[in-house]
PDB file of N, H, CA, C and O in Angstrom:
ATOM      1  N   MET A   1     128.904 142.809 129.291  1.00  0.00           N
ATOM      2  CA  MET A   1     128.132 141.720 130.329  1.00  0.00           C
ATOM      3  C   MET A   1     129.126 140.661 130.113  1.00  0.00           C
ATOM      4  O   MET A   1     128.973 140.123 129.016  1.00  0.00           O
ATOM      5  N   ARG A   2     130.154 140.164 130.850  1.00  0.00           N
ATOM      6  H   ARG A   2     130.279 140.602 131.740  1.00  0.00           H
ATOM      7  CA  ARG A   2     130.750 138.886 130.300  1.00  0.00           C
ATOM      8  C   ARG A   2     130.542 138.175 131.312  1.00  0.00           C
ATOM      9  O   ARG A   2     130.184 138.522 132.437  1.00  0.00           O
ATOM     10  N   ASN A   3     130.929 136.449 130.620  1.00  0.00           N
ATOM     11  H   ASN A   3     131.219 136.166 129.706  1.00  0.00           H
ATOM     12  CA  ASN A   3     131.351 135.241 131.157  1.00  0.00           C
ATOM     13  C   ASN A   3     130.904 135.017 131.838  1.00  0.00           C
ATOM     14  O   ASN A   3     131.214 134.599 132.954  1.00  0.00           O
ATOM     15  N   LEU A   4     129.260 135.415 130.959  1.00  0.00           N
ATOM     16  H   LEU A   4     129.008 135.754 130.052  1.00  0.00           H
ATOM     17  CA  LEU A   4     127.762 134.836 131.362  1.00  0.00           C
ATOM     18  C   LEU A   4     127.485 132.818 131.560  1.00  0.00           C
ATOM     19  O   LEU A   4     126.737 132.077 132.198  1.00  0.00           O
ATOM     20  N   LEU A   5     128.416 132.708 130.744  1.00  0.00           N
ATOM     21  H   LEU A   5     129.024 133.310 130.227  1.00  0.00           H
ATOM     22  CA  LEU A   5     127.875 131.079 129.957  1.00  0.00           C
ATOM     23  C   LEU A   5     129.340 130.853 129.300  1.00  0.00           C
ATOM     24  O   LEU A   5     129.495 130.960 128.083  1.00  0.00           O
ATOM     25  N   ALA A   6     130.247 130.582 130.049  1.00  0.00           N
ATOM     26  H   ALA A   6     130.121 130.495 131.037  1.00  0.00           H
ATOM     27  CA  ALA A   6     131.914 129.852 130.241  1.00  0.00           C
ATOM     28  C   ALA A   6     132.227 131.900 129.021  1.00  0.00           C
ATOM     29  O   ALA A   6     131.404 132.812 129.092  1.00  0.00           O
ATOM     30  N   SER A   7     133.480 131.977 128.183  1.00  0.00           N
ATOM     31  H   SER A   7     134.148 131.235 128.126  1.00  0.00           H
ATOM     32  CA  SER A   7     133.821 133.532 127.962  1.00  0.00           C
ATOM     33  C   SER A   7     133.027 134.237 127.155  1.00  0.00           C
ATOM     34  O   SER A   7     133.422 135.281 126.636  1.00  0.00           O
ATOM     35  N   ASP A   8     132.053 133.842 126.998  1.00  0.00           N
ATOM     36  H   ASP A   8     131.733 132.994 127.421  1.00  0.00           H
ATOM     37  CA  ASP A   8     130.563 134.291 125.796  1.00  0.00           C
ATOM     38  C   ASP A   8     130.917 135.804 126.954  1.00  0.00           C
ATOM     39  O   ASP A   8     131.360 135.943 128.094  1.00  0.00           O
ATOM     40  N   GLU A   9     130.349 136.835 125.707  1.00  0.00           N
ATOM     41  H   GLU A   9     129.989 136.722 124.781  1.00  0.00           H
ATOM     42  CA  GLU A   9     130.416 139.004 125.816  1.00  0.00           C
ATOM     43  C   GLU A   9     128.644 139.472 126.255  1.00  0.00           C
ATOM     44  O   GLU A   9     128.146 138.976 127.266  1.00  0.00           O
ATOM     45  N   PHE A  10     128.156 140.062 125.725  1.00  0.00           N
ATOM     46  H   PHE A  10     128.561 140.465 124.905  1.00  0.00           H
ATOM     47  CA  PHE A  10     127.171 140.448 125.159  1.00  0.00           C
ATOM     48  C   PHE A  10     126.901 142.200 125.761  1.00  0.00           C
ATOM     49  O   PHE A  10     126.820 142.638 126.908  1.00  0.00           O
ATOM     50  N   ARG A  11     126.854 142.587 125.001  1.00  0.00           N
ATOM     51  H   ARG A  11     126.920 142.231 124.069  1.00  0.00           H
ATOM     52  CA  ARG A  11     127.367 143.995 124.228  1.00  0.00           C
ATOM     53  C   ARG A  11     125.600 144.910 123.653  1.00  0.00           C
ATOM     54  O   ARG A  11     125.354 145.062 122.456  1.00  0.00           O
ATOM     55  N   PRO A  12     124.592 145.400 124.799  1.00  0.00           N
ATOM     56  CA  PRO A  12     123.954 146.566 124.046  1.00  0.00           C
ATOM     57  C   PRO A  12     124.321 147.648 123.534  1.00  0.00           C
ATOM     58  O   PRO A  12     125.476 147.942 123.842  1.00  0.00           O
ATOM     59  N   PHE A  13     123.655 148.577 122.681  1.00  0.00           N
ATOM     60  H   PHE A  13     122.717 148.338 122.431  1.00  0.00           H
ATOM     61  CA  PHE A  13     124.321 149.825 123.112  1.00  0.00           C
ATOM     62  C   PHE A  13     123.103 150.770 121.654  1.00  0.00           C
ATOM     63  O   PHE A  13     122.485 150.104 120.824  1.00  0.00           O
ATOM     64  N   VAL A  14     123.058 152.029 121.697  1.00  0.00           N
ATOM     65  H   VAL A  14     123.560 152.570 122.372  1.00  0.00           H
ATOM     66  CA  VAL A  14     122.317 152.872 121.792  1.00  0.00           C
ATOM     67  C   VAL A  14     122.442 153.872 120.874  1.00  0.00           C
ATOM     68  O   VAL A  14     122.426 154.838 121.637  1.00  0.00           O
ATOM     69  N   ASN A  15     122.581 154.430 119.533  1.00  0.00           N
ATOM     70  H   ASN A  15     122.594 153.645 118.914  1.00  0.00           H
ATOM     71  CA  ASN A  15     123.500 155.745 119.250  1.00  0.00           C
ATOM     72  C   ASN A  15     122.715 157.028 118.679  1.00  0.00           C
ATOM     73  O   ASN A  15     123.043 157.331 117.531  1.00  0.00           O
ATOM     74  N   LEU A  16     121.778 157.796 119.255  1.00  0.00           N
ATOM     75  H   LEU A  16     121.511 157.550 120.187  1.00  0.00           H
ATOM     76  CA  LEU A  16     121.155 158.866 118.674  1.00  0.00           C
ATOM     77  C   LEU A  16     121.631 160.220 118.172  1.00  0.00           C
ATOM     78  O   LEU A  16     122.447 161.005 118.653  1.00  0.00           O
ATOM     79  N   VAL A  17     120.714 160.283 116.809  1.00  0.00           N
ATOM     80  H   VAL A  17     120.051 159.644 116.419  1.00  0.00           H
ATOM     81  CA  VAL A  17     120.996 161.688 116.513  1.00  0.00           C
ATOM     82  C   VAL A  17     120.725 162.768 115.669  1.00  0.00           C
ATOM     83  O   VAL A  17     120.841 162.933 114.455  1.00  0.00           O
ATOM     84  N   PHE A  18     120.247 163.630 116.812  1.00  0.00           N
ATOM     85  H   PHE A  18     120.154 163.496 117.799  1.00  0.00           H
ATOM     86  CA  PHE A  18     118.994 164.258 115.821  1.00  0.00           C
ATOM     87  C   PHE A  18     120.276 166.525 115.579  1.00  0.00           C
ATOM     88  O   PHE A  18     120.828 167.409 116.234  1.00  0.00           O
ATOM     89  N   GLN A  19     119.761 165.877 113.479  1.00  0.00           N
ATOM     90  H   GLN A  19     119.313 165.159 112.947  1.00  0.00           H
ATOM     91  CA  GLN A  19     120.480 167.582 113.093  1.00  0.00           C
ATOM     92  C   GLN A  19     119.489 168.100 112.779  1.00  0.00           C
ATOM     93  O   GLN A  19     118.339 167.683 112.916  1.00  0.00           O
ATOM     94  N   ASN A  20     120.122 169.755 112.004  1.00  0.00           N
ATOM     95  H   ASN A  20     121.056 170.094 111.893  1.00  0.00           H
ATOM     96  CA  ASN A  20     119.232 170.122 111.238  1.00  0.00           C
ATOM     97  C   ASN A  20     119.258 170.265 110.054  1.00  0.00           C
ATOM     98  O   ASN A  20     119.893 171.297 109.837  1.00  0.00           O
ATOM     99  N   VAL A  21     118.877 169.748 108.994  1.00  0.00           N
ATOM    100  H   VAL A  21     118.362 168.909 109.170  1.00  0.00           H
ATOM    101  CA  VAL A  21     119.161 169.439 107.455  1.00  0.00           C
ATOM    102  C   VAL A  21     118.306 170.878 106.853  1.00  0.00           C
ATOM    103  O   VAL A  21     117.533 171.706 107.335  1.00  0.00           O
ATOM    104  N   LYS A  22     118.992 170.605 105.427  1.00  0.00           N
ATOM    105  H   LYS A  22     119.620 169.932 105.036  1.00  0.00           H
ATOM    106  CA  LYS A  22     117.893 171.802 104.469  1.00  0.00           C
ATOM    107  C   LYS A  22     117.464 171.162 103.333  1.00  0.00           C
ATOM    108  O   LYS A  22     118.530 170.643 103.003  1.00  0.00           O
ATOM    109  N   PHE A  23     117.172 171.036 103.024  1.00  0.00           N
ATOM    110  H   PHE A  23     116.306 171.457 103.292  1.00  0.00           H
ATOM    111  CA  PHE A  23     116.426 171.082 102.167  1.00  0.00           C
ATOM    112  C   PHE A  23     114.762 171.908 100.875  1.00  0.00           C
ATOM    113  O   PHE A  23     113.532 171.959 100.868  1.00  0.00           O
ATOM    114  N   ALA A  24     115.953 172.354 100.041  1.00  0.00           N
ATOM    115  H   ALA A  24     116.952 172.313 100.046  1.00  0.00           H
ATOM    116  CA  ALA A  24     114.976 173.542  99.200  1.00  0.00           C
ATOM    117  C   ALA A  24     115.182 174.564  99.783  1.00  0.00           C
ATOM    118  O   ALA A  24     114.400 175.433  99.399  1.00  0.00           O
ATOM    119  N   GLU A  25     116.130 175.034 100.838  1.00  0.00           N
ATOM    120  H   GLU A  25     116.765 174.327 101.150  1.00  0.00           H
ATOM    121  CA  GLU A  25     116.004 176.322 100.796  1.00  0.00           C
ATOM    122  C   GLU A  25     115.393 176.390 102.138  1.00  0.00           C
ATOM    123  O   GLU A  25     115.766 177.403 102.729  1.00  0.00           O
ATOM    124  N   THR A  26     114.258 175.361 103.091  1.00  0.00           N
ATOM    125  H   THR A  26     113.955 174.538 102.610  1.00  0.00           H
ATOM    126  CA  THR A  26     114.042 174.656 103.769  1.00  0.00           C
ATOM    127  C   THR A  26     115.408 174.227 105.022  1.00  0.00           C
ATOM    128  O   THR A  26     116.447 173.619 104.763  1.00  0.00           O
ATOM    129  N   ASP A  27     115.025 174.707 106.209  1.00  0.00           N
ATOM    130  H   ASP A  27     114.181 175.201 106.419  1.00  0.00           H
ATOM    131  CA  ASP A  27     115.548 174.041 106.963  1.00  0.00           C
ATOM    132  C   ASP A  27     114.160 172.475 107.453  1.00  0.00           C
ATOM    133  O   ASP A  27     112.942 172.456 107.276  1.00  0.00           O
ATOM    134  N   SER A  28     114.962 171.555 107.988  1.00  0.00           N
ATOM    135  H   SER A  28     115.952 171.572 108.132  1.00  0.00           H
ATOM    136  CA  SER A  28     113.762 170.212 108.575  1.00  0.00           C
ATOM    137  C   SER A  28     114.893 169.788 109.804  1.00  0.00           C
ATOM    138  O   SER A  28     116.115 169.794 109.955  1.00  0.00           O
ATOM    139  N   LYS A  29     113.629 169.408 110.600  1.00  0.00           N
ATOM    140  H   LYS A  29     112.636 169.403 110.478  1.00  0.00           H
ATOM    141  CA  LYS A  29     114.784 168.332 111.749  1.00  0.00           C
ATOM    142  C   LYS A  29     114.390 166.676 110.418  1.00  0.00           C
ATOM    143  O   LYS A  29     113.750 166.378 109.409  1.00  0.00           O
ATOM    144  N   ARG A  30     115.782 165.869 111.910  1.00  0.00           N
ATOM    145  H   ARG A  30     116.302 166.111 112.729  1.00  0.00           H
ATOM    146  CA  ARG A  30     116.546 164.758 111.298  1.00  0.00           C
ATOM    147  C   ARG A  30     116.939 163.686 111.896  1.00  0.00           C
ATOM    148  O   ARG A  30     118.098 163.308 112.063  1.00  0.00           O
ATOM    149  N   ASN A  31     115.842 163.124 112.267  1.00  0.00           N
ATOM    150  H   ASN A  31     114.899 163.431 112.132  1.00  0.00           H
ATOM    151  CA  ASN A  31     116.600 162.767 113.570  1.00  0.00           C
ATOM    152  C   ASN A  31     116.775 160.621 112.921  1.00  0.00           C
ATOM    153  O   ASN A  31     116.204 160.037 112.000  1.00  0.00           O
ATOM    154  N   ASN A  32     117.669 160.183 113.820  1.00  0.00           N
ATOM    155  H   ASN A  32     118.133 160.657 114.568  1.00  0.00           H
ATOM    156  CA  ASN A  32     118.206 158.897 113.824  1.00  0.00           C
ATOM    157  C   ASN A  32     118.794 157.717 114.723  1.00  0.00           C
ATOM    158  O   ASN A  32     119.936 157.388 115.043  1.00  0.00           O
ATOM    159  N   TYR A  33     117.496 157.216 114.994  1.00  0.00           N
ATOM    160  H   TYR A  33     116.568 157.483 114.733  1.00  0.00           H
ATOM    161  CA  TYR A  33     118.189 156.216 116.472  1.00  0.00           C
ATOM    162  C   TYR A  33     118.301 154.941 115.274  1.00  0.00           C
ATOM    163  O   TYR A  33     117.777 154.633 114.204  1.00  0.00           O
ATOM    164  N   THR A  34     119.408 154.406 116.279  1.00  0.00           N
ATOM    165  H   THR A  34     119.834 154.655 117.149  1.00  0.00           H
ATOM    166  CA  THR A  34     119.838 152.944 116.354  1.00  0.00           C
ATOM    167  C   THR A  34     119.656 152.246 117.960  1.00  0.00           C
ATOM    168  O   THR A  34     119.818 152.762 119.066  1.00  0.00           O
ATOM    169  N   PHE A  35     119.264 150.902 117.572  1.00  0.00           N
ATOM    170  H   PHE A  35     119.132 150.484 116.673  1.00  0.00           H
ATOM    171  CA  PHE A  35     119.014 149.919 118.830  1.00  0.00           C
ATOM    172  C   PHE A  35     119.339 148.963 118.541  1.00  0.00           C
ATOM    173  O   PHE A  35     118.721 148.304 117.706  1.00  0.00           O
ATOM    174  N   GLY A  36     120.883 148.370 119.374  1.00  0.00           N
ATOM    175  H   GLY A  36     121.385 148.906 120.053  1.00  0.00           H
ATOM    176  CA  GLY A  36     121.141 147.129 118.594  1.00  0.00           C
ATOM    177  C   GLY A  36     122.197 145.967 120.503  1.00  0.00           C
ATOM    178  O   GLY A  36     122.463 146.485 121.588  1.00  0.00           O
ATOM    179  N   LEU A  37     122.421 144.691 120.134  1.00  0.00           N
ATOM    180  H   LEU A  37     122.205 144.271 119.253  1.00  0.00           H
ATOM    181  CA  LEU A  37     122.544 144.109 121.016  1.00  0.00           C
ATOM    182  C   LEU A  37     123.102 142.949 119.916  1.00  0.00           C
ATOM    183  O   LEU A  37     122.615 142.543 118.861  1.00  0.00           O
ATOM    184  N   SER A  38     124.786 142.476 120.895  1.00  0.00           N
ATOM    185  H   SER A  38     125.182 142.806 121.752  1.00  0.00           H
ATOM    186  CA  SER A  38     125.558 142.374 120.211  1.00  0.00           C
ATOM    187  C   SER A  38     126.070 140.726 121.718  1.00  0.00           C
ATOM    188  O   SER A  38     126.510 140.676 122.867  1.00  0.00           O
ATOM    189  N   TYR A  39     125.485 139.470 120.338  1.00  0.00           N
ATOM    190  H   TYR A  39     125.127 139.510 119.406  1.00  0.00           H
ATOM    191  CA  TYR A  39     126.422 137.997 121.831  1.00  0.00           C
ATOM    192  C   TYR A  39     127.835 137.630 121.231  1.00  0.00           C
ATOM    193  O   TYR A  39     128.190 137.384 120.078  1.00  0.00           O
ATOM    194  N   ARG A  40     128.195 137.658 121.871  1.00  0.00           N
ATOM    195  H   ARG A  40     127.906 137.858 122.807  1.00  0.00           H
ATOM    196  CA  ARG A  40     129.673 137.090 120.936  1.00  0.00           C
ATOM    197  C   ARG A  40     130.653 135.406 121.460  1.00  0.00           C
ATOM    198  O   ARG A  40     131.820 135.654 121.761  1.00  0.00           O
ATOM    199  N   ASN A  41     130.358 134.254 121.541  1.00  0.00           N
ATOM    200  H   ASN A  41     129.410 134.053 121.297  1.00  0.00           H
ATOM    201  CA  ASN A  41     131.138 133.778 121.946  1.00  0.00           C
ATOM    202  C   ASN A  41     132.615 132.677 121.742  1.00  0.00           C
ATOM    203  O   ASN A  41     132.120 131.556 121.864  1.00  0.00           O
ATOM    204  N   PRO A  42     133.617 132.555 121.582  1.00  0.00           N
ATOM    205  CA  PRO A  42     134.513 132.052 121.055  1.00  0.00           C
ATOM    206  C   PRO A  42     134.126 130.899 120.195  1.00  0.00           C
ATOM    207  O   PRO A  42     134.306 130.786 118.982  1.00  0.00           O
ATOM    208  N   GLN A  43     133.383 129.790 121.285  1.00  0.00           N
ATOM    209  H   GLN A  43     133.237 129.882 122.270  1.00  0.00           H
ATOM    210  CA  GLN A  43     133.610 128.246 119.993  1.00  0.00           C
ATOM    211  C   GLN A  43     131.608 128.481 119.424  1.00  0.00           C
ATOM    212  O   GLN A  43     131.136 127.518 118.820  1.00  0.00           O
ATOM    213  N   LEU A  44     130.900 129.401 119.609  1.00  0.00           N
ATOM    214  H   LEU A  44     131.283 130.183 120.100  1.00  0.00           H
ATOM    215  CA  LEU A  44     129.456 129.420 119.171  1.00  0.00           C
ATOM    216  C   LEU A  44     129.662 130.807 117.782  1.00  0.00           C
ATOM    217  O   LEU A  44     129.016 130.702 116.739  1.00  0.00           O
ATOM    218  N   GLY A  45     130.183 131.452 117.909  1.00  0.00           N
ATOM    219  H   GLY A  45     130.707 131.537 118.756  1.00  0.00           H
ATOM    220  CA  GLY A  45     130.210 133.131 116.850  1.00  0.00           C
ATOM    221  C   GLY A  45     129.604 134.284 118.110  1.00  0.00           C
ATOM    222  O   GLY A  45     129.387 134.224 119.320  1.00  0.00           O
ATOM    223  N   ILE A  46     129.454 135.648 116.682  1.00  0.00           N
ATOM    224  H   ILE A  46     129.630 135.696 115.699  1.00  0.00           H
ATOM    225  CA  ILE A  46     128.578 135.944 116.746  1.00  0.00           C
ATOM    226  C   ILE A  46     127.379 137.080 116.317  1.00  0.00           C
ATOM    227  O   ILE A  46     127.425 138.047 115.557  1.00  0.00           O
ATOM    228  N   LEU A  47     126.429 136.589 117.047  1.00  0.00           N
ATOM    229  H   LEU A  47     126.391 135.804 117.665  1.00  0.00           H
ATOM    230  CA  LEU A  47     125.105 137.096 116.648  1.00  0.00           C
ATOM    231  C   LEU A  47     124.377 138.915 116.680  1.00  0.00           C
ATOM    232  O   LEU A  47     123.585 138.989 117.619  1.00  0.00           O
ATOM    233  N   SER A  48     124.408 139.289 116.464  1.00  0.00           N
ATOM    234  H   SER A  48     125.052 139.229 115.701  1.00  0.00           H
ATOM    235  CA  SER A  48     124.167 140.918 116.048  1.00  0.00           C
ATOM    236  C   SER A  48     122.426 140.659 115.456  1.00  0.00           C
ATOM    237  O   SER A  48     121.960 140.294 114.376  1.00  0.00           O
ATOM    238  N   LEU A  49     121.825 141.054 116.763  1.00  0.00           N
ATOM    239  H   LEU A  49     122.203 141.350 117.641  1.00  0.00           H
ATOM    240  CA  LEU A  49     120.338 142.416 115.979  1.00  0.00           C
ATOM    241  C   LEU A  49     120.696 143.866 116.297  1.00  0.00           C
ATOM    242  O   LEU A  49     121.051 144.383 117.356  1.00  0.00           O
ATOM    243  N   ARG A  50     120.508 144.360 115.110  1.00  0.00           N
ATOM    244  H   ARG A  50     120.220 143.940 114.250  1.00  0.00           H
ATOM    245  CA  ARG A  50     120.519 145.533 114.918  1.00  0.00           C
ATOM    246  C   ARG A  50     119.359 146.771 114.592  1.00  0.00           C
ATOM    247  O   ARG A  50     119.810 147.177 113.521  1.00  0.00           O
ATOM    248  N   TYR A  51     118.045 147.683 114.885  1.00  0.00           N
ATOM    249  H   TYR A  51     117.678 147.353 115.755  1.00  0.00           H
ATOM    250  CA  TYR A  51     117.308 148.707 114.523  1.00  0.00           C
ATOM    251  C   TYR A  51     117.606 150.176 114.446  1.00  0.00           C
ATOM    252  O   TYR A  51     117.975 150.844 115.412  1.00  0.00           O
ATOM    253  N   ASP A  52     117.397 150.696 113.062  1.00  0.00           N
ATOM    254  H   ASP A  52     117.098 150.153 112.277  1.00  0.00           H
ATOM    255  CA  ASP A  52     117.308 151.467 112.775  1.00  0.00           C
ATOM    256  C   ASP A  52     116.174 152.714 111.986  1.00  0.00           C
ATOM    257  O   ASP A  52     115.218 152.825 111.218  1.00  0.00           O
ATOM    258  N   SER A  53     117.114 153.463 112.833  1.00  0.00           N
ATOM    259  H   SER A  53     117.891 153.373 113.457  1.00  0.00           H
ATOM    260  CA  SER A  53     114.962 154.270 112.856  1.00  0.00           C
ATOM    261  C   SER A  53     115.579 155.638 111.802  1.00  0.00           C
ATOM    262  O   SER A  53     116.694 155.876 112.267  1.00  0.00           O
ATOM    263  N   ILE A  54     115.383 156.385 110.882  1.00  0.00           N
ATOM    264  H   ILE A  54     114.477 156.192 110.505  1.00  0.00           H
ATOM    265  CA  ILE A  54     115.350 157.609 110.262  1.00  0.00           C
ATOM    266  C   ILE A  54     114.392 157.961 110.279  1.00  0.00           C
ATOM    267  O   ILE A  54     113.412 157.271 109.999  1.00  0.00           O
ATOM    268  N   SER A  55     114.365 158.978 110.565  1.00  0.00           N
ATOM    269  H   SER A  55     115.161 159.539 110.793  1.00  0.00           H
ATOM    270  CA  SER A  55     113.113 160.294 110.175  1.00  0.00           C
ATOM    271  C   SER A  55     113.417 162.170 109.902  1.00  0.00           C
ATOM    272  O   SER A  55     114.264 162.773 110.561  1.00  0.00           O
ATOM    273  N   TYR A  56     112.900 162.575 109.262  1.00  0.00           N
ATOM    274  H   TYR A  56     112.212 162.085 108.726  1.00  0.00           H
ATOM    275  CA  TYR A  56     112.556 163.796 108.964  1.00  0.00           C
ATOM    276  C   TYR A  56     110.972 164.232 109.318  1.00  0.00           C
ATOM    277  O   TYR A  56     109.857 163.755 109.109  1.00  0.00           O
ATOM    278  N   GLY A  57     111.620 165.612 110.084  1.00  0.00           N
ATOM    279  H   GLY A  57     112.526 166.000 110.254  1.00  0.00           H
ATOM    280  CA  GLY A  57     109.926 166.408 110.218  1.00  0.00           C
ATOM    281  C   GLY A  57     110.077 168.071 109.881  1.00  0.00           C
ATOM    282  O   GLY A  57     110.888 168.996 109.860  1.00  0.00           O
ATOM    283  N   THR A  58     109.149 167.840 109.721  1.00  0.00           N
ATOM    284  H   THR A  58     108.490 167.088 109.738  1.00  0.00           H
ATOM    285  CA  THR A  58     109.412 169.509 110.090  1.00  0.00           C
ATOM    286  C   THR A  58     108.750 170.038 107.878  1.00  0.00           C
ATOM    287  O   THR A  58     107.580 170.421 107.910  1.00  0.00           O
ATOM    288  N   VAL A  59     109.279 170.048 106.560  1.00  0.00           N
ATOM    289  H   VAL A  59     110.229 169.738 106.534  1.00  0.00           H
ATOM    290  CA  VAL A  59     109.219 170.597 106.184  1.00  0.00           C
ATOM    291  C   VAL A  59     109.152 169.060 104.669  1.00  0.00           C
ATOM    292  O   VAL A  59     108.739 169.162 103.515  1.00  0.00           O
ATOM    293  N   VAL A  60     109.801 167.709 105.463  1.00  0.00           N
ATOM    294  H   VAL A  60     110.137 167.626 106.401  1.00  0.00           H
ATOM    295  CA  VAL A  60     109.463 166.403 104.385  1.00  0.00           C
ATOM    296  C   VAL A  60     108.921 165.321 105.839  1.00  0.00           C
ATOM    297  O   VAL A  60     109.551 164.951 106.829  1.00  0.00           O
ATOM    298  N   ASP A  61     107.524 165.071 105.405  1.00  0.00           N
ATOM    299  H   ASP A  61     107.012 165.371 104.600  1.00  0.00           H
ATOM    300  CA  ASP A  61     107.124 163.948 106.340  1.00  0.00           C
ATOM    301  C   ASP A  61     107.535 162.817 106.256  1.00  0.00           C
ATOM    302  O   ASP A  61     106.614 162.046 105.988  1.00  0.00           O
ATOM    303  N   TYR A  62     108.935 162.112 106.405  1.00  0.00           N
ATOM    304  H   TYR A  62     109.683 162.738 106.622  1.00  0.00           H
ATOM    305  CA  TYR A  62     108.937 161.253 105.385  1.00  0.00           C
ATOM    306  C   TYR A  62     110.097 160.069 107.062  1.00  0.00           C
ATOM    307  O   TYR A  62     111.042 160.410 107.773  1.00  0.00           O
ATOM    308  N   THR A  63     109.276 158.729 106.965  1.00  0.00           N
ATOM    309  H   THR A  63     108.508 158.452 106.386  1.00  0.00           H
ATOM    310  CA  THR A  63     109.949 157.787 108.731  1.00  0.00           C
ATOM    311  C   THR A  63     110.663 155.894 107.916  1.00  0.00           C
ATOM    312  O   THR A  63     109.998 154.870 107.762  1.00  0.00           O
ATOM    313  N   ASP A  64     111.703 156.053 107.683  1.00  0.00           N
ATOM    314  H   ASP A  64     112.243 156.886 107.808  1.00  0.00           H
ATOM    315  CA  ASP A  64     112.349 154.952 107.662  1.00  0.00           C
ATOM    316  C   ASP A  64     113.001 153.751 108.398  1.00  0.00           C
ATOM    317  O   ASP A  64     114.117 154.186 108.679  1.00  0.00           O
ATOM    318  N   SER A  65     112.909 152.273 108.941  1.00  0.00           N
ATOM    319  H   SER A  65     112.002 151.919 108.712  1.00  0.00           H
ATOM    320  CA  SER A  65     113.342 151.295 109.099  1.00  0.00           C
ATOM    321  C   SER A  65     113.841 150.255 108.860  1.00  0.00           C
ATOM    322  O   SER A  65     113.427 149.461 108.016  1.00  0.00           O
ATOM    323  N   ILE A  66     114.780 150.114 109.552  1.00  0.00           N
ATOM    324  H   ILE A  66     115.117 150.759 110.238  1.00  0.00           H
ATOM    325  CA  ILE A  66     115.693 148.960 109.310  1.00  0.00           C
ATOM    326  C   ILE A  66     116.110 148.237 110.379  1.00  0.00           C
ATOM    327  O   ILE A  66     116.795 148.659 111.310  1.00  0.00           O
ATOM    328  N   LEU A  67     115.469 146.582 110.156  1.00  0.00           N
ATOM    329  H   LEU A  67     114.912 146.239 109.400  1.00  0.00           H
ATOM    330  CA  LEU A  67     115.738 146.039 110.914  1.00  0.00           C
ATOM    331  C   LEU A  67     116.862 144.649 110.639  1.00  0.00           C
ATOM    332  O   LEU A  67     116.578 143.638 109.995  1.00  0.00           O
ATOM    333  N   ASN A  68     118.164 144.938 111.315  1.00  0.00           N
ATOM    334  H   ASN A  68     118.395 145.758 111.837  1.00  0.00           H
ATOM    335  CA  ASN A  68     118.426 143.359 110.064  1.00  0.00           C
ATOM    336  C   ASN A  68     119.400 142.817 112.069  1.00  0.00           C
ATOM    337  O   ASN A  68     119.377 143.013 113.284  1.00  0.00           O
ATOM    338  N   ALA A  69     120.072 142.079 110.932  1.00  0.00           N
ATOM    339  H   ALA A  69     120.091 141.920 109.944  1.00  0.00           H
ATOM    340  CA  ALA A  69     119.585 140.208 112.330  1.00  0.00           C
ATOM    341  C   ALA A  69     121.454 140.005 110.941  1.00  0.00           C
ATOM    342  O   ALA A  69     121.685 140.409 109.802  1.00  0.00           O
ATOM    343  N   ARG A  70     122.522 138.935 112.299  1.00  0.00           N
ATOM    344  H   ARG A  70     122.334 138.607 113.225  1.00  0.00           H
ATOM    345  CA  ARG A  70     123.708 139.288 111.831  1.00  0.00           C
ATOM    346  C   ARG A  70     124.166 137.800 112.870  1.00  0.00           C
ATOM    347  O   ARG A  70     123.997 137.515 114.056  1.00  0.00           O
ATOM    348  N   TYR A  71     124.755 137.169 111.795  1.00  0.00           N
ATOM    349  H   TYR A  71     124.893 137.400 110.832  1.00  0.00           H
ATOM    350  CA  TYR A  71     125.798 136.365 112.593  1.00  0.00           C
ATOM    351  C   TYR A  71     127.095 135.877 111.832  1.00  0.00           C
ATOM    352  O   TYR A  71     127.478 135.800 110.664  1.00  0.00           O
ATOM    353  N   GLN A  72     127.750 135.479 113.561  1.00  0.00           N
ATOM    354  H   GLN A  72     127.439 135.541 114.509  1.00  0.00           H
ATOM    355  CA  GLN A  72     129.859 135.104 111.623  1.00  0.00           C
ATOM    356  C   GLN A  72     130.071 134.666 112.543  1.00  0.00           C
ATOM    357  O   GLN A  72     130.384 135.027 113.677  1.00  0.00           O
ATOM    358  N   TYR A  73     129.916 133.922 112.099  1.00  0.00           N
ATOM    359  H   TYR A  73     129.662 133.629 111.178  1.00  0.00           H
ATOM    360  CA  TYR A  73     131.794 132.496 112.597  1.00  0.00           C
ATOM    361  C   TYR A  73     132.588 132.486 111.800  1.00  0.00           C
ATOM    362  O   TYR A  73     132.135 132.191 110.694  1.00  0.00           O
ATOM    363  N   ASN A  74     134.122 132.772 111.845  1.00  0.00           N
ATOM    364  H   ASN A  74     134.490 133.012 112.744  1.00  0.00           H
ATOM    365  CA  ASN A  74     135.499 132.526 111.617  1.00  0.00           C
ATOM    366  C   ASN A  74     135.544 130.619 111.875  1.00  0.00           C
ATOM    367  O   ASN A  74     135.372 129.885 112.848  1.00  0.00           O
ATOM    368  N   PHE A  75     135.908 130.387 110.254  1.00  0.00           N
ATOM    369  H   PHE A  75     136.048 130.983 109.464  1.00  0.00           H
ATOM    370  CA  PHE A  75     137.343 129.985 111.388  1.00  0.00           C
ATOM    371  C   PHE A  75     137.962 128.778 110.340  1.00  0.00           C
ATOM    372  O   PHE A  75     138.981 128.157 110.646  1.00  0.00           O
TER     373      PHE A  75
END
């Protein structure tokens, strides 16, 4: 979406990855989910939010999540 306010830009994104991995001679599943959005304005800079989650199943039951907020301004 573009030009809601002046010359700004809003970009949502999603990335899903489903894999089979091997742990100590045993197959396991690994799922990686990424969701986020980015807001860009030439005068204000870039604000982005991103959520990553990775989970292992079958052999190892483990989940890790990261929430990241970033602001970038170039001068």
